[in-house]
Backbone as JSON Lines, residues from 0, in Angstrom:
{"i":0,"aa":"M","n":[-62.16,144.45,2.03],"ca":[-62.09,143.24,1.22],"c":[-61.49,143.54,-0.15]}
{"i":1,"aa":"R","n":[-61.8,144.71,-0.67],"ca":[-61.26,145.06,-1.99],"c":[-59.74,145.17,-1.95]}
{"i":2,"aa":"E","n":[-59.2,145.73,-0.88],"ca":[-57.75,145.87,-0.74],"c":[-57.08,144.49,-0.7]}
{"i":3,"aa":"I","n":[-57.69,143.53,-0.04],"ca":[-57.15,142.17,0.02],"c":[-57.2,141.53,-1.36]}
{"i":4,"aa":"E","n":[-58.3,141.7,-2.05],"ca":[-58.44,141.14,-3.4],"c":[-57.36,141.69,-4.33]}
{"i":5,"aa":"I","n":[-57.14,142.99,-4.28],"ca":[-56.12,143.62,-5.12],"c":[-54.75,143.06,-4.75]}
{"i":6,"aa":"G","n":[-54.44,143.01,-3.45],"ca":[-53.14,142.53,-2.99],"c":[-52.84,141.12,-3.45]}
{"i":7,"aa":"C","n":[-53.84,140.27,-3.49],"ca":[-53.64,138.88,-3.92],"c":[-53.35,138.77,-5.42]}
{"i":8,"aa":"H","n":[-53.68,139.79,-6.2],"ca":[-53.49,139.73,-7.64],"c":[-52.26,140.47,-8.14]}
{"i":9,"aa":"L","n":[-51.58,141.21,-7.28],"ca":[-50.39,141.94,-7.71],"c":[-49.19,141.01,-7.71]}
{"i":10,"aa":"K","n":[-48.54,140.87,-8.84],"ca":[-47.37,140.0,-9.0],"c":[-46.23,140.8,-9.6]}
{"i":11,"aa":"H","n":[-45.31,141.26,-8.75],"ca":[-44.19,142.08,-9.2],"c":[-43.02,141.85,-8.26]}
{"i":12,"aa":"E","n":[-41.81,141.9,-8.79],"ca":[-40.62,141.62,-7.98],"c":[-40.43,142.6,-6.82]}
{"i":13,"aa":"N","n":[-41.02,143.77,-6.86],"ca":[-40.86,144.76,-5.81],"c":[-42.11,144.92,-4.95]}
{"i":14,"aa":"I","n":[-43.02,143.96,-5.05],"ca":[-44.24,143.98,-4.24],"c":[-44.33,142.65,-3.5]}
{"i":15,"aa":"L","n":[-44.49,142.72,-2.18],"ca":[-44.56,141.54,-1.35],"c":[-45.79,140.71,-1.72]}
{"i":16,"aa":"P","n":[-45.59,139.42,-2.04],"ca":[-46.74,138.58,-2.4],"c":[-47.68,138.36,-1.22]}
{"i":17,"aa":"M","n":[-48.96,138.44,-1.5],"ca":[-49.99,138.13,-0.51],"c":[-50.59,136.78,-0.91]}
{"i":18,"aa":"H","n":[-50.52,135.82,0.01],"ca":[-50.97,134.47,-0.3],"c":[-52.4,134.18,0.15]}
{"i":19,"aa":"G","n":[-52.94,135.04,0.96],"ca":[-54.3,134.83,1.43],"c":[-54.57,135.63,2.69]}
{"i":20,"aa":"F","n":[-55.65,135.32,3.35],"ca":[-56.03,136.03,4.57],"c":[-57.0,135.18,5.37]}
{"i":21,"aa":"F","n":[-57.18,135.55,6.62],"ca":[-58.24,135.0,7.45],"c":[-58.61,136.06,8.47]}
{"i":22,"aa":"F","n":[-59.69,135.87,9.18],"ca":[-60.14,136.89,10.12],"c":[-60.85,136.26,11.3]}
{"i":23,"aa":"D","n":[-60.91,137.03,12.36],"ca":[-61.73,136.66,13.51],"c":[-62.69,137.81,13.78]}
{"i":24,"aa":"K","n":[-63.32,137.85,14.91],"ca":[-64.31,138.9,15.15],"c":[-63.69,140.29,15.3]}
{"i":25,"aa":"D","n":[-62.38,140.36,15.58],"ca":[-61.73,141.65,15.82],"c":[-60.75,142.11,14.73]}
{"i":26,"aa":"R","n":[-60.13,141.16,14.03],"ca":[-59.04,141.53,13.13],"c":[-59.05,140.74,11.83]}
{"i":27,"aa":"V","n":[-58.37,141.31,10.85],"ca":[-58.09,140.61,9.59],"c":[-56.6,140.32,9.58]}
{"i":28,"aa":"Y","n":[-56.22,139.09,9.25],"ca":[-54.83,138.67,9.21],"c":[-54.44,138.37,7.76]}
{"i":29,"aa":"L","n":[-53.37,138.99,7.31],"ca":[-52.88,138.78,5.96],"c":[-51.77,137.73,5.98]}
{"i":30,"aa":"I","n":[-51.77,136.84,5.0],"ca":[-50.72,135.84,4.87],"c":[-49.77,136.35,3.8]}
{"i":31,"aa":"L","n":[-48.6,136.82,4.26],"ca":[-47.61,137.44,3.37],"c":[-46.33,136.62,3.35]}
{"i":32,"aa":"E","n":[-45.53,136.86,2.34],"ca":[-44.2,136.25,2.23],"c":[-43.35,136.7,3.43]}
{"i":33,"aa":"Y","n":[-42.54,135.78,3.94],"ca":[-41.63,136.12,5.05],"c":[-40.52,137.03,4.53]}
{"i":34,"aa":"T","n":[-40.21,138.1,5.26],"ca":[-39.16,139.04,4.86],"c":[-38.17,139.23,6.01]}
{"i":35,"aa":"P","n":[-37.1,138.46,6.02],"ca":[-36.15,138.5,7.14],"c":[-35.41,139.83,7.28]}
{"i":36,"aa":"G","n":[-35.34,140.62,6.22],"ca":[-34.61,141.89,6.27],"c":[-35.32,142.97,7.05]}
{"i":37,"aa":"G","n":[-36.61,142.84,7.24],"ca":[-37.35,143.86,7.97],"c":[-37.66,145.08,7.12]}
{"i":38,"aa":"E","n":[-38.11,146.1,7.79],"ca":[-38.54,147.31,7.08],"c":[-37.39,148.31,6.92]}
{"i":39,"aa":"I","n":[-37.52,149.18,5.96],"ca":[-36.51,150.21,5.69],"c":[-36.36,151.17,6.88]}
{"i":40,"aa":"F","n":[-37.45,151.46,7.55],"ca":[-37.42,152.44,8.64],"c":[-36.41,152.06,9.72]}
{"i":41,"aa":"G","n":[-36.42,150.8,10.14],"ca":[-35.48,150.35,11.16],"c":[-34.04,150.47,10.71]}
{"i":42,"aa":"E","n":[-33.78,150.1,9.47],"ca":[-32.42,150.21,8.94],"c":[-32.0,151.67,8.79]}
{"i":43,"aa":"L","n":[-32.92,152.5,8.36],"ca":[-32.64,153.92,8.17],"c":[-32.22,154.57,9.5]}
{"i":44,"aa":"K","n":[-32.93,154.24,10.57],"ca":[-32.6,154.8,11.88],"c":[-31.21,154.37,12.36]}
{"i":45,"aa":"S","n":[-30.75,153.21,11.9],"ca":[-29.45,152.71,12.36],"c":[-28.28,153.22,11.51]}
{"i":46,"aa":"Q","n":[-28.55,153.98,10.47],"ca":[-27.47,154.53,9.64],"c":[-26.65,155.53,10.46]}
{"i":47,"aa":"P","n":[-25.33,155.56,10.26],"ca":[-24.47,156.44,11.07],"c":[-24.92,157.9,11.13]}
{"i":48,"aa":"R","n":[-25.38,158.43,10.04],"ca":[-25.82,159.84,10.03],"c":[-27.34,159.98,10.05]}
{"i":49,"aa":"G","n":[-28.03,158.86,10.1],"ca":[-29.5,158.9,10.14],"c":[-30.14,158.95,8.77]}
{"i":50,"aa":"Y","n":[-29.35,158.8,7.72],"ca":[-29.89,158.77,6.35],"c":[-29.01,157.89,5.48]}
{"i":51,"aa":"Y","n":[-29.57,157.51,4.33],"ca":[-28.85,156.67,3.37],"c":[-27.91,157.52,2.52]}
{"i":52,"aa":"S","n":[-26.91,156.85,1.96],"ca":[-26.06,157.53,0.98],"c":[-26.91,157.8,-0.26]}
{"i":53,"aa":"E","n":[-26.42,158.65,-1.12],"ca":[-27.15,158.98,-2.35],"c":[-27.38,157.72,-3.19]}
{"i":54,"aa":"G","n":[-26.41,156.85,-3.27],"ca":[-26.55,155.62,-4.05],"c":[-27.59,154.69,-3.47]}
{"i":55,"aa":"Q","n":[-27.57,154.52,-2.14],"ca":[-28.56,153.66,-1.48],"c":[-29.97,154.23,-1.66]}
{"i":56,"aa":"A","n":[-30.1,155.53,-1.43],"ca":[-31.41,156.17,-1.58],"c":[-31.92,156.07,-3.01]}
{"i":57,"aa":"G","n":[-31.03,156.24,-3.97],"ca":[-31.41,156.14,-5.37],"c":[-31.9,154.74,-5.73]}
{"i":58,"aa":"N","n":[-31.24,153.72,-5.19],"ca":[-31.64,152.34,-5.45],"c":[-33.03,152.06,-4.87]}
{"i":59,"aa":"I","n":[-33.27,152.52,-3.66],"ca":[-34.58,152.34,-3.03],"c":[-35.66,153.08,-3.83]}
{"i":60,"aa":"A","n":[-35.37,154.32,-4.2],"ca":[-36.34,155.11,-4.97],"c":[-36.65,154.43,-6.3]}
{"i":61,"aa":"Y","n":[-35.63,153.88,-6.95],"ca":[-35.83,153.19,-8.23],"c":[-36.78,152.0,-8.06]}
{"i":62,"aa":"Q","n":[-36.54,151.2,-7.01],"ca":[-37.39,150.03,-6.78],"c":[-38.83,150.44,-6.46]}
{"i":63,"aa":"V","n":[-38.99,151.48,-5.66],"ca":[-40.34,151.97,-5.33],"c":[-41.03,152.45,-6.6]}
{"i":64,"aa":"C","n":[-40.31,153.19,-7.43],"ca":[-40.91,153.71,-8.68],"c":[-41.34,152.58,-9.61]}
{"i":65,"aa":"K","n":[-40.53,151.52,-9.7],"ca":[-40.92,150.37,-10.52],"c":[-42.21,149.74,-10.01]}
{"i":66,"aa":"A","n":[-42.32,149.6,-8.7],"ca":[-43.52,149.0,-8.11],"c":[-44.75,149.89,-8.32]}
{"i":67,"aa":"V","n":[-44.58,151.2,-8.11],"ca":[-45.7,152.14,-8.29],"c":[-46.12,152.18,-9.76]}
{"i":68,"aa":"Q","n":[-45.16,152.16,-10.66],"ca":[-45.49,152.14,-12.09],"c":[-46.31,150.9,-12.43]}
{"i":69,"aa":"Y","n":[-45.92,149.75,-11.91],"ca":[-46.67,148.51,-12.13],"c":[-48.1,148.65,-11.6]}
{"i":70,"aa":"C","n":[-48.22,149.17,-10.37],"ca":[-49.55,149.35,-9.78],"c":[-50.42,150.27,-10.63]}
{"i":71,"aa":"H","n":[-49.84,151.36,-11.08],"ca":[-50.61,152.32,-11.89],"c":[-51.06,151.7,-13.2]}
{"i":72,"aa":"K","n":[-50.25,150.83,-13.78],"ca":[-50.67,150.14,-15.01],"c":[-51.86,149.22,-14.74]}
{"i":73,"aa":"K","n":[-51.98,148.77,-13.49],"ca":[-53.1,147.92,-13.08],"c":[-54.26,148.74,-12.51]}
{"i":74,"aa":"D","n":[-54.17,150.08,-12.63],"ca":[-55.18,150.99,-12.08],"c":[-55.32,150.87,-10.56]}
{"i":75,"aa":"V","n":[-54.19,150.69,-9.91],"ca":[-54.13,150.59,-8.44],"c":[-53.25,151.72,-7.94]}
{"i":76,"aa":"I","n":[-53.68,152.36,-6.85],"ca":[-52.83,153.38,-6.22],"c":[-52.48,152.92,-4.82]}
{"i":77,"aa":"H","n":[-51.35,153.39,-4.32],"ca":[-50.94,153.11,-2.94],"c":[-50.92,154.46,-2.22]}
{"i":78,"aa":"R","n":[-51.66,154.55,-1.15],"ca":[-51.81,155.85,-0.48],"c":[-50.99,155.97,0.8]}
{"i":79,"aa":"D","n":[-50.07,155.03,1.03],"ca":[-49.34,155.07,2.29],"c":[-47.89,154.61,2.12]}
{"i":80,"aa":"I","n":[-47.2,155.19,1.15],"ca":[-45.79,154.85,0.93],"c":[-44.94,155.65,1.91]}
{"i":81,"aa":"K","n":[-44.26,154.91,2.79],"ca":[-43.37,155.52,3.79],"c":[-42.38,154.45,4.22]}
{"i":82,"aa":"P","n":[-41.27,154.84,4.85],"ca":[-40.25,153.84,5.23],"c":[-40.78,152.68,6.06]}
{"i":83,"aa":"E","n":[-41.79,152.9,6.89],"ca":[-42.36,151.84,7.7],"c":[-43.07,150.79,6.85]}
{"i":84,"aa":"N","n":[-43.46,151.14,5.63],"ca":[-44.17,150.21,4.75],"c":[-43.3,149.67,3.61]}
{"i":85,"aa":"L","n":[-42.02,149.98,3.63],"ca":[-41.09,149.48,2.63],"c":[-40.19,148.45,3.28]}
{"i":86,"aa":"L","n":[-39.99,147.33,2.6],"ca":[-39.18,146.24,3.15],"c":[-37.84,146.14,2.45]}
{"i":87,"aa":"R","n":[-36.84,145.74,3.21],"ca":[-35.5,145.54,2.64],"c":[-35.52,144.35,1.71]}
{"i":88,"aa":"S","n":[-34.73,144.41,0.68],"ca":[-34.7,143.32,-0.32],"c":[-33.39,142.56,-0.28]}
{"i":89,"aa":"D","n":[-32.93,142.19,0.92],"ca":[-31.64,141.5,1.1],"c":[-31.33,140.63,-0.03]}
C-alpha cells in the first residue's frame, strides 16, 4: 500500500503518472497513463546491433537520472530500474 501511495504522489515529466488502483482477492491493479511506445527493452532488442547508439543511450540515461534525482529529493528510492521498467517517451 505504501508503494501505491508514493506512486500517486510523484509528479515528474519522466515518471509515469499513477491515477489510482483497485484490487480483488488475488491481485492489485494500478491505473496508469497509457504509453503507446511500450518499454525500452522491446525496442532495445530490435536495434540492428542489439544496443543503442551512444547518443540514444545518453538521452535515456539523462532522463532516468532526472527522474531518480526527483525521487531522491522526495526521499523515495527505486530498487528495480531496468529496461523492462523504462518506457519510451515517443
